Structures are given as C-alpha cells and as structure tokens.
N, CA, C and O atoms as a printed pandas DataFrame, in Angstrom:
     atom_number atom_name residue_name chain_id  residue_number  x_coord  y_coord  z_coord
0              1         N          UNK        A               1    1.572   16.708    9.705
1              2        CA          UNK        A               1    1.901   15.619    9.757
2              3         C          UNK        A               1    2.537   14.507    9.142
3              4         O          UNK        A               1    1.774   13.657    8.683
4              5         N          UNK        A               2    3.970   14.285    9.005
5              6        CA          UNK        A               2    4.522   13.948    7.775
6              7         C          UNK        A               2    4.375   12.119    8.181
7              8         O          UNK        A               2    4.346   11.674    9.329
8              9         N          UNK        A               3    4.292   11.228    6.804
9             10        CA          UNK        A               3    4.155    9.839    7.147
10            11         C          UNK        A               3    4.943    9.250    8.028
11            12         O          UNK        A               3    6.104    9.530    8.326
12            13         N          UNK        A               4    4.178    8.333    8.469
13            14        CA          UNK        A               4    5.144    7.116    9.094
14            15         C          UNK        A               4    4.379    6.122    9.044
15            16         O          UNK        A               4    3.153    6.006    9.014
16            17         N          UNK        A               5    5.630    5.071    9.037
17            18        CA          UNK        A               5    5.627    3.614    8.209
18            19         C          UNK        A               5    5.973    2.745    9.201
19            20         O          UNK        A               5    7.193    2.671    9.346
20            21         N          UNK        A               6    5.477    2.218    9.767
21            22        CA          UNK        A               6    5.343    0.773   10.757
22            23         C          UNK        A               6    5.577   -0.683    9.580
23            24         O          UNK        A               6    4.700   -0.914    8.748
24            25         N          UNK        A               7    6.628   -1.409    9.651
25            26        CA          UNK        A               7    6.802   -2.473    8.894
26            27         C          UNK        A               7    6.411   -3.385   10.068
27            28         O          UNK        A               7    6.548   -3.045   11.243
28            29         N          UNK        A               8    5.677   -5.133    9.476
29            30        CA          UNK        A               8    5.280   -5.745   10.433
30            31         C          UNK        A               8    5.405   -7.215    9.372
31            32         O          UNK        A               8    4.918   -7.134    8.245
32            33         N          UNK        A               9    5.956   -8.285    9.738
33            34        CA          UNK        A               9    5.439   -9.483    9.073
34            35         C          UNK        A               9    4.801  -10.529   10.122
35            36         O          UNK        A               9    5.038  -10.832   11.292
36            37         N          UNK        A              10    3.814  -10.962    9.067
37            38        CA          UNK        A              10    2.772  -12.195    9.394
38            39         C          UNK        A              10    3.392  -13.008    8.564
39            40         O          UNK        A              10    3.487  -12.791    7.356
40            41         N          UNK        A              11    3.967  -14.240    9.297
41            42        CA          UNK        A              11    4.559  -15.416    8.554
42            43         C          UNK        A              11    5.060  -14.825    6.735
43            44         O          UNK        A              11    5.784  -13.862    6.482
44            45         N          UNK        A              12    4.583  -15.502    6.007
45            46        CA          UNK        A              12    5.478  -14.704    4.796
46            47         C          UNK        A              12    4.995  -13.209    4.206
47            48         O          UNK        A              12    5.738  -12.579    3.454
48            49         N          UNK        A              13    3.936  -12.798    4.537
49            50        CA          UNK        A              13    3.404  -11.604    4.448
50            51         C          UNK        A              13    3.499  -10.237    5.207
51            52         O          UNK        A              13    2.852   -9.938    6.212
52            53         N          UNK        A              14    4.420   -9.456    4.553
53            54        CA          UNK        A              14    4.722   -7.921    4.860
54            55         C          UNK        A              14    3.699   -6.675    5.256
55            56         O          UNK        A              14    3.050   -6.260    4.296
56            57         N          UNK        A              15    3.570   -6.321    5.941
57            58        CA          UNK        A              15    2.172   -5.409    6.534
58            59         C          UNK        A              15    3.334   -3.973    6.441
59            60         O          UNK        A              15    4.461   -3.965    6.937
60            61         N          UNK        A              16    2.717   -2.889    5.708
61            62        CA          UNK        A              16    3.199   -1.733    6.083
62            63         C          UNK        A              16    1.877   -1.056    6.194
63            64         O          UNK        A              16    0.944   -1.101    5.393
64            65         N          UNK        A              17    2.000   -0.092    7.911
65            66        CA          UNK        A              17    1.061    0.467    7.960
66            67         C          UNK        A              17    1.583    1.607    7.859
67            68         O          UNK        A              17    2.770    1.900    8.000
68            69         N          UNK        A              18    0.429    2.488    7.536
69            70        CA          UNK        A              18    0.613    4.084    7.104
70            71         C          UNK        A              18   -0.135    4.780    8.011
71            72         O          UNK        A              18   -1.293    4.537    8.352
72            73         N          UNK        A              19    0.640    5.727    8.413
73            74        CA          UNK        A              19   -0.055    6.432    9.379
74            75         C          UNK        A              19    0.512    8.207    8.583
75            76         O          UNK        A              19    1.676    8.388    8.225
76            77         N          UNK        A              20   -0.464    9.174    8.470
77            78        CA          UNK        A              20   -0.283   10.580    8.057
78            79         C          UNK        A              20   -0.925   10.382    6.592
79            80         O          UNK        A              20   -1.725    9.540    6.184
80            81         N          UNK        A              21   -0.106   11.766    5.763
81            82        CA          UNK        A              21   -0.288   11.671    4.584
82            83         C          UNK        A              21    0.473   11.057    2.919
83            84         O          UNK        A              21    1.677   11.023    2.667
84            85         N          UNK        A              22   -0.121   10.836    2.439
85            86        CA          UNK        A              22    0.733   10.124    1.119
86            87         C          UNK        A              22    0.655   11.387    0.204
87            88         O          UNK        A              22   -0.277   11.237   -0.586
88            89         N          UNK        A              23    1.326   12.628    0.019
89            90        CA          UNK        A              23    1.275   13.598   -1.133
90            91         C          UNK        A              23    2.595   13.805   -1.062
91            92         O          UNK        A              23    3.445   13.301   -0.327
92            93         N          UNK        A              24    2.691   14.874   -2.197
93            94        CA          UNK        A              24    3.773   14.972   -2.989
94            95         C          UNK        A              24    4.474   15.244   -1.938
95            96         O          UNK        A              24    3.876   15.598   -0.922
96            97         N          UNK        A              25    6.931   15.064   -1.945
97            98        CA          UNK        A              25    7.034   15.452   -1.039
98            99         C          UNK        A              25    7.679   14.097   -0.668
99           100         O          UNK        A              25    7.668   12.977   -1.179
100          101         N          UNK        A              26    8.314   14.716    0.560
101          102        CA          UNK        A              26    9.087   13.775    1.758
102          103         C          UNK        A              26    8.305   12.801    1.910
103          104         O          UNK        A              26    8.938   11.755    2.058
104          105         N          UNK        A              27    6.586   12.600    1.957
105          106        CA          UNK        A              27    5.530   11.564    2.250
106          107         C          UNK        A              27    5.737   10.403    1.299
107          108         O          UNK        A              27    5.918    9.216    1.568
108          109         N          UNK        A              28    5.655   11.127   -0.091
109          110        CA          UNK        A              28    5.878    9.885   -1.334
110          111         C          UNK        A              28    7.249    9.606   -1.363
111          112         O          UNK        A              28    7.422    8.588   -2.032
112          113         N          UNK        A              29    8.327   10.073   -0.921
113          114        CA          UNK        A              29    9.533    9.640   -0.709
114          115         C          UNK        A              29    9.712    8.681    0.528
115          116         O          UNK        A              29   10.604    7.834    0.519
116          117         N          UNK        A              30    9.191    8.769    1.172
117          118        CA          UNK        A              30    9.472    7.597    2.325
118          119         C          UNK        A              30    8.362    6.742    1.918
119          120         O          UNK        A              30    8.832    5.692    2.356
120          121         N          UNK        A              31    7.154    6.372    1.369
121          122        CA          UNK        A              31    6.958    5.671    0.757
122          123         C          UNK        A              31    7.171    4.463    0.392
123          124         O          UNK        A              31    6.863    3.330    0.761
124          125         N          UNK        A              32    8.231    5.344   -1.047
125          126        CA          UNK        A              32    8.458    4.818   -2.290
126          127         C          UNK        A              32    9.914    3.808   -1.845
127          128         O          UNK        A              32   10.253    2.669   -2.167
128          129         N          UNK        A              33   10.489    4.790   -1.019
129          130        CA          UNK        A              33   11.770    3.495   -0.321
130          131         C          UNK        A              33   11.483    2.167    0.733
131          132         O          UNK        A              33   12.229    1.199    0.883
132          133         N          UNK        A              34   10.349    2.387    1.322
133          134        CA          UNK        A              34    9.770    1.729    2.414
134          135         C          UNK        A              34    8.927   -0.243    0.959
135          136         O          UNK        A              34    9.125   -1.449    1.107
136          137         N          UNK        A              35    8.328    0.326    0.152
137          138        CA          UNK        A              35    7.807   -0.251   -0.450
138          139         C          UNK        A              35    8.945   -1.131   -1.367
139          140         O          UNK        A              35    8.930   -2.324   -1.669
140          141         N          UNK        A              36    9.869   -0.143   -1.667
141          142        CA          UNK        A              36   11.009   -0.968   -2.463
142          143         C          UNK        A              36   11.662   -1.771   -1.694
143          144         O          UNK        A              36   11.627   -2.934   -2.096
144          145         N          UNK        A              37   12.187   -1.619   -0.837
145          146        CA          UNK        A              37   12.768   -2.212    0.498
146          147         C          UNK        A              37   11.843   -3.592    0.796
147          148         O          UNK        A              37   12.181   -4.772    0.894
148          149         N          UNK        A              38   11.023   -3.180    0.858
149          150        CA          UNK        A              38    9.862   -4.510    1.030
150          151         C          UNK        A              38   10.160   -5.506   -0.142
151          152         O          UNK        A              38   10.557   -6.667   -0.040
152          153         N          UNK        A              39    9.888   -4.811   -1.251
153          154        CA          UNK        A              39   10.461   -6.237   -2.587
154          155         C          UNK        A              39   11.440   -6.281   -2.494
155          156         O          UNK        A              39   11.652   -7.463   -2.224
156          157         N          UNK        A              40   12.654   -5.611   -2.533
157          158        CA          UNK        A              40   14.204   -5.871   -2.645
158          159         C          UNK        A              40   14.360   -6.857   -1.989
159          160         O          UNK        A              40   15.044   -7.820   -2.333
160          161         N          UNK        A              41   13.342   -6.675   -0.279
161          162        CA          UNK        A              41   14.089   -8.032    0.654
162          163         C          UNK        A              41   13.838   -9.324    0.080
163          164         O          UNK        A              41   14.351  -10.340    0.550
164          165         N          UNK        A              42   13.144   -9.331   -0.821
165          166        CA          UNK        A              42   12.360  -10.765   -1.337
166          167         C          UNK        A              42   10.987  -11.149   -1.053
167          168         O          UNK        A              42   10.479  -12.234   -1.338
168          169         N          UNK        A              43   10.405  -10.132   -0.446
169          170        CA          UNK        A              43    9.074  -10.398    0.097
170          171         C          UNK        A              43    7.941  -10.223   -1.224
171          172         O          UNK        A              43    7.811   -9.189   -1.881
172          173         N          UNK        A              44    7.269  -11.335   -1.403
173          174        CA          UNK        A              44    6.271  -11.635   -2.515
174          175         C          UNK        A              44    4.505  -11.343   -1.987
175          176         O          UNK        A              44    3.490  -11.507   -2.663
176          177         N          UNK        A              45    4.574  -11.087   -1.217
177          178        CA          UNK        A              45    3.484  -10.866   -0.555
178          179         C          UNK        A              45    3.283   -9.407    0.127
179          180         O          UNK        A              45    4.158   -9.040    0.911
180          181         N          UNK        A              46    2.063   -8.469   -0.154
181          182        CA          UNK        A              46    2.317   -7.272    0.267
182          183         C          UNK        A              46    1.353   -6.651    0.437
183          184         O          UNK        A              46    0.551   -6.541   -0.490
184          185         N          UNK        A              47    1.073   -5.932    1.908
185          186        CA          UNK        A              47   -0.229   -5.414    2.080
186          187         C          UNK        A              47    0.297   -3.863    3.030
187          188         O          UNK        A              47    0.967   -3.691    4.048
188          189         N          UNK        A              48   -0.497   -2.842    1.957
189          190        CA          UNK        A              48   -0.123   -1.571    2.598
190          191         C          UNK        A              48   -1.443   -0.974    3.214
191          192         O          UNK        A              48   -2.442   -0.663    2.565
192          193         N          UNK        A              49   -1.285   -0.870    4.527
193          194        CA          UNK        A              49   -2.567   -0.754    5.422
194          195         C          UNK        A              49   -2.804    0.821    5.589
195          196         O          UNK        A              49   -2.272    1.537    6.437
196          197         N          UNK        A              50   -3.765    1.231    4.547
197          198        CA          UNK        A              50   -3.998    2.601    5.075
198          199         C          UNK        A              50   -5.148    2.946    5.981
199          200         O          UNK        A              50   -6.160    3.561    5.643
200          201         N          UNK        A              51   -4.966    2.643    6.749
201          202        CA          UNK        A              51   -6.219    2.652    8.141
202          203         C          UNK        A              51   -6.283    4.394    8.239
203          204         O          UNK        A              51   -7.221    5.192    8.214
204          205         N          UNK        A              52   -4.666    4.553    8.372
205          206        CA          UNK        A              52   -4.540    5.791    9.316
206          207         C          UNK        A              52   -4.350    7.339    8.210
207          208         O          UNK        A              52   -4.553    8.504    8.549
208          209         N          UNK        A              53   -3.943    6.868    6.974
209          210        CA          UNK        A              53   -3.897    7.978    5.917
210          211         C          UNK        A              53   -5.127    8.568    5.754
211          212         O          UNK        A              53   -6.132    7.930    5.443
212          213         N          UNK        A              54   -5.091   10.223    6.026
213          214        CA          UNK        A              54   -5.755   11.149    5.729
214          215         C          UNK        A              54   -6.185   11.369    4.311
215          216         O          UNK        A              54   -7.388   11.363    4.050
216          217         N          UNK        A              55   -5.164   11.591    3.248
217          218        CA          UNK        A              55   -5.053   12.022    2.152
218          219         C          UNK        A              55   -3.723   11.248    1.494
219          220         O          UNK        A              55   -2.662   10.768    1.893
220          221         N          UNK        A              56   -4.600   11.468   -0.034
221          222        CA          UNK        A              56   -3.695   10.968   -1.239
222          223         C          UNK        A              56   -3.951   11.861   -2.345
223          224         O          UNK        A              56   -4.999   12.382   -2.728
224          225         N          UNK        A              57   -2.515   11.938   -2.864
225          226        CA          UNK        A              57   -2.710   12.612   -3.886
226          227         C          UNK        A              57   -2.313   11.902   -4.992
227          228         O          UNK        A              57   -2.317   10.672   -4.948
228          229         N          UNK        A              58   -1.891   12.634   -6.205
229          230        CA          UNK        A              58   -1.302   11.788   -7.447
230          231         C          UNK        A              58    0.301   11.830   -7.745
231          232         O          UNK        A              58    0.939   11.671   -8.786
232          233         N          UNK        A              59    0.657   12.086   -6.507
233          234        CA          UNK        A              59    2.174   11.367   -6.244
234          235         C          UNK        A              59    2.311   10.483   -5.477
235          236         O          UNK        A              59    3.319    9.780   -5.543
236          237         N          UNK        A              60    1.241   10.242   -4.434
237          238        CA          UNK        A              60    0.921    9.196   -3.787
238          239         C          UNK        A              60    0.333    8.135   -4.538
239          240         O          UNK        A              60    0.768    7.003   -4.327
240          241         N          UNK        A              61   -0.914    8.354   -5.687
241          242        CA          UNK        A              61   -1.049    7.178   -6.067
242          243         C          UNK        A              61   -0.346    6.268   -7.010
243          244         O          UNK        A              61   -0.372    5.043   -7.128
244          245         N          UNK        A              62    0.490    7.503   -7.851
245          246        CA          UNK        A              62    1.591    6.937   -8.554
246          247         C          UNK        A              62    2.901    5.742   -7.910
247          248         O          UNK        A              62    3.331    4.772   -8.535
248          249         N          UNK        A              63    3.334    6.197   -6.472
249          250        CA          UNK        A              63    4.381    5.309   -5.642
250          251         C          UNK        A              63    3.280    4.087   -5.371
251          252         O          UNK        A              63    3.830    3.020   -5.096
252          253         N          UNK        A              64    1.879    4.052   -5.398
253          254        CA          UNK        A              64    1.804    2.792   -5.562
254          255         C          UNK        A              64    1.252    1.595   -6.292
255          256         O          UNK        A              64    1.151    0.371   -6.213
256          257         N          UNK        A              65    0.832    3.046   -7.347
257          258        CA          UNK        A              65    1.118    1.706   -8.420
258          259         C          UNK        A              65    2.636    1.410   -9.030
259          260         O          UNK        A              65    2.816    0.304   -9.540
260          261         N          UNK        A              66    3.782    2.404   -8.991
261          262        CA          UNK        A              66    4.581    1.403   -9.222
262          263         C          UNK        A              66    4.661    0.316   -8.128
263          264         O          UNK        A              66    4.183   -0.712   -8.607
264          265         N          UNK        A              67    4.869    0.215   -7.480
265          266        CA          UNK        A              67    5.397   -0.851   -6.448
266          267         C          UNK        A              67    4.169   -1.870   -6.809
267          268         O          UNK        A              67    4.419   -3.074   -6.867
268          269         N          UNK        A              68    2.809   -1.382   -7.059
269          270        CA          UNK        A              68    1.970   -2.619   -7.592
270          271         C          UNK        A              68    2.421   -3.056   -8.682
271          272         O          UNK        A              68    2.247   -4.274   -8.635
272          273         N          UNK        A              69    2.983   -2.736   -9.809
273          274        CA          UNK        A              69    3.180   -2.895  -10.662
274          275         C          UNK        A              69    4.900   -3.695  -10.775
275          276         O          UNK        A              69    5.101   -4.506  -11.679
276          277         N          UNK        A              70    5.788   -3.419   -9.977
277          278        CA          UNK        A              70    7.155   -4.425   -9.327
278          279         C          UNK        A              70    6.461   -5.403   -9.246
279          280         O          UNK        A              70    6.373   -6.145  -10.224
280          281         N          UNK        A              71    5.673   -5.726   -7.890
281          282        CA          UNK        A              71    5.152   -6.678   -7.718
282          283         C          UNK        A              71    4.550   -7.368   -8.676
283          284         O          UNK        A              71    5.018   -8.505   -8.727
284          285         N          UNK        A              72    3.527   -7.134   -9.634
285          286        CA          UNK        A              72    3.204   -8.250  -10.489
286          287         C          UNK        A              72    4.057   -8.519  -11.339
287          288         O          UNK        A              72    3.729   -9.455  -12.068
288          289         N          UNK        A              73    5.454   -7.874  -11.631
289          290        CA          UNK        A              73    6.140   -8.088  -12.332
290          291         C          UNK        A              73    7.001   -8.962  -12.320
291          292         O          UNK        A              73    7.588   -9.433  -13.294
292          293         N          UNK        A              74    7.178   -9.339  -10.738
293          294        CA          UNK        A              74    8.244  -10.224  -10.087
294          295         C          UNK        A              74    6.838  -11.802   -9.706
295          296         O          UNK        A              74    7.284  -12.946   -9.622
296          297         N          UNK        A              75    5.669  -11.608   -9.576
297          298        CA          UNK        A              75    4.813  -12.378   -9.542
298          299         C          UNK        A              75    4.884  -12.542   -7.914
299          300         O          UNK        A              75    4.829  -13.644   -7.368
300          301         N          UNK        A              76    4.981  -11.623   -7.394
301          302        CA          UNK        A              76    4.209  -11.387   -6.331
302          303         C          UNK        A              76    2.643  -10.509   -5.963
303          304         O          UNK        A              76    2.087   -9.984   -6.928
304          305         N          UNK        A              77    1.991  -10.381   -4.591
305          306        CA          UNK        A              77    0.956  -10.052   -4.606
306          307         C          UNK        A              77    1.171   -8.648   -3.710
307          308         O          UNK        A              77    2.072   -8.370   -2.919
308          309         N          UNK        A              78    0.087   -7.927   -4.102
309          310        CA          UNK        A              78   -0.075   -6.929   -3.210
310          311         C          UNK        A              78   -1.294   -6.276   -3.399
311          312         O          UNK        A              78   -1.971   -6.301   -4.427
312          313         N          UNK        A              79   -1.662   -5.405   -1.848
313          314        CA          UNK        A              79   -3.267   -5.159   -1.805
314          315         C          UNK        A              79   -3.187   -4.384   -0.600
315          316         O          UNK        A              79   -2.473   -4.604    0.378
316          317         N          UNK        A              80   -3.934   -3.529   -0.770
317          318        CA          UNK        A              80   -4.270   -2.186    0.317
318          319         C          UNK        A              80   -5.309   -2.761    1.158
319          320         O          UNK        A              80   -6.126   -3.620    0.827
320          321         N          UNK        A              81   -5.157   -2.080    2.491
321          322        CA          UNK        A              81   -5.956   -2.484    3.247
322          323         C          UNK        A              81   -6.837   -1.402    4.224
323          324         O          UNK        A              81   -6.298   -0.453    4.794
324          325         N          UNK        A              82   -8.019   -1.656    4.297
325          326        CA          UNK        A              82   -8.629   -0.340    5.334
326          327         C          UNK        A              82   -8.713    1.139    4.656
327          328         O          UNK        A              82   -8.526    2.153    5.328
328          329         N          UNK        A              83   -8.982    1.168    3.409
329          330        CA          UNK        A              83   -9.263    2.284    2.969
330          331         C          UNK        A              83  -10.213    3.193    3.742
331          332         O          UNK        A              83  -11.327    2.867    4.152
332          333         N          UNK        A              84   -9.548    4.520    3.901
333          334        CA          UNK        A              84   -9.916    5.772    4.870
334          335         C          UNK        A              84  -11.573    5.861    3.384
335          336         O          UNK        A              84  -11.503    5.548    2.196
336          337         N          UNK        A              85  -12.650    6.329    4.070
337          338        CA          UNK        A              85  -13.463    7.023    3.005
338          339         C          UNK        A              85  -13.085    7.406    1.491
339          340         O          UNK        A              85  -13.331    7.074    0.331
340          341         N          UNK        A              86  -11.880    8.862    2.697
341          342        CA          UNK        A              86  -11.719   10.028    1.589
342          343         C          UNK        A              86  -10.814    9.214    0.536
343          344         O          UNK        A              86  -11.184    9.102   -0.632
344          345         N          UNK        A              87   -9.698    8.691    0.965
345          346        CA          UNK        A              87   -8.571    7.864    0.513
346          347         C          UNK        A              87   -9.684    7.142   -0.989
347          348         O          UNK        A              87   -9.680    7.487   -2.170
348          349         N          UNK        A              88  -10.462    6.145   -0.332
349          350        CA          UNK        A              88  -11.049    5.253   -1.006
350          351         C          UNK        A              88  -11.852    5.950   -2.430
351          352         O          UNK        A              88  -11.844    5.496   -3.574
352          353         N          UNK        A              89  -12.471    7.090   -1.963
353          354        CA          UNK        A              89  -12.964    7.993   -3.268
354          355         C          UNK        A              89  -12.073    8.333   -4.020
355          356         O          UNK        A              89  -12.210    7.941   -5.179
356          357         N          UNK        A              90  -11.013    9.051   -3.748
357          358        CA          UNK        A              90  -10.071    9.408   -4.521
358          359         C          UNK        A              90   -9.619    8.133   -5.903
359          360         O          UNK        A              90   -9.891    8.147   -7.103
360          361         N          UNK        A              91   -8.847    7.142   -5.069
361          362        CA          UNK        A              91   -9.297    5.534   -5.668
362          363         C          UNK        A              91   -9.805    5.254   -6.469
363          364         O          UNK        A              91   -9.436    4.833   -7.565
364          365         N          UNK        A              92  -11.093    5.511   -5.900
365          366        CA          UNK        A              92  -12.281    4.786   -7.172
366          367         C          UNK        A              92  -12.570    5.743   -8.084
367          368         O          UNK        A              92  -13.098    5.440   -9.154
368          369         N          UNK        A              93  -12.230    7.110   -7.740
369          370        CA          UNK        A              93  -12.349    7.984   -9.155
370          371         C          UNK        A              93  -11.241    7.489  -10.240
371          372         O          UNK        A              93  -11.499    7.393  -11.440
372          373         N          UNK        A              94  -10.019    7.198   -9.685
373          374        CA          UNK        A              94   -8.848    6.844  -11.013
374          375         C          UNK        A              94   -9.037    5.257  -11.860
375          376         O          UNK        A              94   -8.397    4.835  -12.823
376          377         N          UNK        A              95  -10.255    4.550  -11.026
377          378        CA          UNK        A              95  -10.675    3.164  -11.230
378          379         C          UNK        A              95   -9.282    2.301  -10.306
379          380         O          UNK        A              95   -9.245    1.071  -10.340
380          381         N          UNK        A              96   -8.697    2.734   -9.881
381          382        CA          UNK        A              96   -7.384    1.817   -8.883
382          383         C          UNK        A              96   -8.027    0.644   -8.648
383          384         O          UNK        A              96   -7.687   -0.428   -9.150
384          385         N          UNK        A              97   -8.972    0.804   -7.882
385          386        CA          UNK        A              97   -9.490   -0.381   -6.879
386          387         C          UNK        A              97  -10.236   -0.908   -7.937
387          388         O          UNK        A              97  -11.181   -1.328   -7.270
388          389         N          UNK        A              98  -10.494   -1.176   -9.000
389          390        CA          UNK        A              98  -10.740   -1.836  -10.028
390          391         C          UNK        A              98   -9.244   -2.744  -10.487
391          392         O          UNK        A              98   -9.433   -3.855  -10.981
392          393         N          UNK        A              99   -7.966   -2.319  -10.338
393          394        CA          UNK        A              99   -7.155   -2.850  -10.295
394          395         C          UNK        A              99   -6.792   -3.834   -9.225
395          396         O          UNK        A              99   -6.906   -5.054   -9.114
396          397         N          UNK        A             100   -6.293   -2.825   -8.440
397          398        CA          UNK        A             100   -5.720   -3.206   -7.101
398          399         C          UNK        A             100   -7.045   -3.716   -5.986
399          400         O          UNK        A             100   -8.130   -3.209   -5.701
400          401         N          UNK        A             101   -6.248   -5.110   -5.500
401          402        CA          UNK        A             101   -7.027   -5.888   -4.566
402          403         C          UNK        A             101   -7.582   -4.772   -3.533
403          404         O          UNK        A             101   -6.867   -3.770   -3.512
404          405         N          UNK        A             102   -8.318   -4.745   -2.967
405          406        CA          UNK        A             102   -8.583   -3.886   -1.437
406          407         C          UNK        A             102   -9.254   -4.587   -0.431
407          408         O          UNK        A             102  -10.155   -5.329   -0.821
408          409         N          UNK        A             103   -9.005   -4.525    0.924
409          410        CA          UNK        A             103   -9.688   -5.199    1.835
410          411         C          UNK        A             103  -10.083   -4.601    2.995
411          412         O          UNK        A             103   -9.265   -3.831    3.498
412          413         N          UNK        A             104  -11.426   -4.803    3.710
413          414        CA          UNK        A             104  -11.027   -3.820    4.683
414          415         C          UNK        A             104  -11.214   -4.685    6.064
415          416         O          UNK        A             104  -11.950   -4.203    6.925
416          417         N          UNK        A             105  -10.545   -6.003    6.318
417          418        CA          UNK        A             105  -10.341   -6.911    7.042
418          419         C          UNK        A             105   -8.743   -7.317    6.880
419          420         O          UNK        A             105   -8.326   -7.419    5.726
420          421         N          UNK        A             106   -7.862   -7.545    7.937
421          422        CA          UNK        A             106   -6.482   -8.094    7.889
422          423         C          UNK        A             106   -6.345   -9.248    7.974
423          424         O          UNK        A             106   -5.269   -9.719    7.607
424          425         N          UNK        A             107   -7.416  -10.153    8.504
425          426        CA          UNK        A             107   -7.307  -11.814    8.104
426          427         C          UNK        A             107   -7.834  -12.179    6.858
427          428         O          UNK        A             107   -7.538  -13.084    6.077
428          429         N          UNK        A             108   -8.705  -11.261    6.831
429          430        CA          UNK        A             108   -9.526  -11.493    5.152
430          431         C          UNK        A             108   -8.079  -11.396    3.802
431          432         O          UNK        A             108   -7.825  -12.352    3.069
432          433         N          UNK        A             109   -7.186   -9.825    3.739
433          434        CA          UNK        A             109   -6.515   -9.657    3.011
434          435         C          UNK        A             109   -5.158  -11.309    3.144
435          436         O          UNK        A             109   -4.755  -12.131    2.320
436          437         N          UNK        A             110   -4.928  -11.096    4.446
437          438        CA          UNK        A             110   -3.897  -12.409    4.696
438          439         C          UNK        A             110   -3.895  -13.387    3.903
439          440         O          UNK        A             110   -3.107  -13.659    2.997
440          441         N          UNK        A             111   -5.436  -14.280    4.520
441          442        CA          UNK        A             111   -6.118  -15.133    3.524
442          443         C          UNK        A             111   -6.458  -15.332    2.053
443          444         O          UNK        A             111   -6.794  -16.299    1.370
444          445         N          UNK        A             112   -6.246  -14.074    1.838
445          446        CA          UNK        A             112   -6.431  -13.779    0.047
446          447         C          UNK        A             112   -4.921  -14.221   -0.338
447          448         O          UNK        A             112   -4.649  -15.037   -1.218
448          449         N          UNK        A             113   -4.171  -13.671    0.317
449          450        CA          UNK        A             113   -2.615  -13.413   -0.187
450          451         C          UNK        A             113   -2.223  -14.930   -0.092
451          452         O          UNK        A             113   -1.185  -15.036   -0.744
452          453         N          UNK        A             114   -2.611  -16.280    0.472
453          454        CA          UNK        A             114   -1.683  -17.512    0.676
454          455         C          UNK        A             114   -2.456  -18.621   -0.397
455          456         O          UNK        A             114   -2.011  -19.761   -0.532
C-alpha cells in the first residue's frame, strides 16, 4: 500500500496523519513534499502522526530528519506522534528518539508545542 497523508490543522498546529509505509521511492517523495509544503506555508508547529505507519527505512528516516532540521533552522517545532512498536524500534536504534520529541497522545503533543 502506498503512503497516504491527510493534513489537518488544530489552531496553529499542522498535523500530518500518515497511513502506509515510509520507504524508498514514491512513499518518501510524497512525505517529503507534504513536509516541505507544511513548512513553506509558514507553519512552525508540525506533528507527524505515525500511528498507521507499518514500516520505515533509511530513506524515510532521512526525509523525517531533513524536515526536523529545516523546522529547527526556522525556529519551529517538530514532533512525532503515535509511533508503532516496529517504527519505534527502528527510530530508537538510530538514536533519533533522543533528538526528535515524540508523544503517544495527540493532546499532550499539542500542549507541548504551545
């Protein structure tokens, strides 16, 4: 299944709900475009909801890191939400969970961004 992304806004927070795999090819290209669009539109608070992400590879990780770094450079905030256990393990092995804030509850993530 190819990656599907739904974008929604809660006050001044942009939430990207991902559904599928974040792997090399079209999936990471779609995610990269969605993240860059969110950043280009001036949003400085971004949540990437990965609850329905079944797999992430190094290409997907690279796409996420690029967006995180871009937001930091712009003074924005970027967090991950609802990491599935398999995805959490991959991101933990790469030590990204020590750098990119991540939450298991949307209300808490939004509160932390305010």
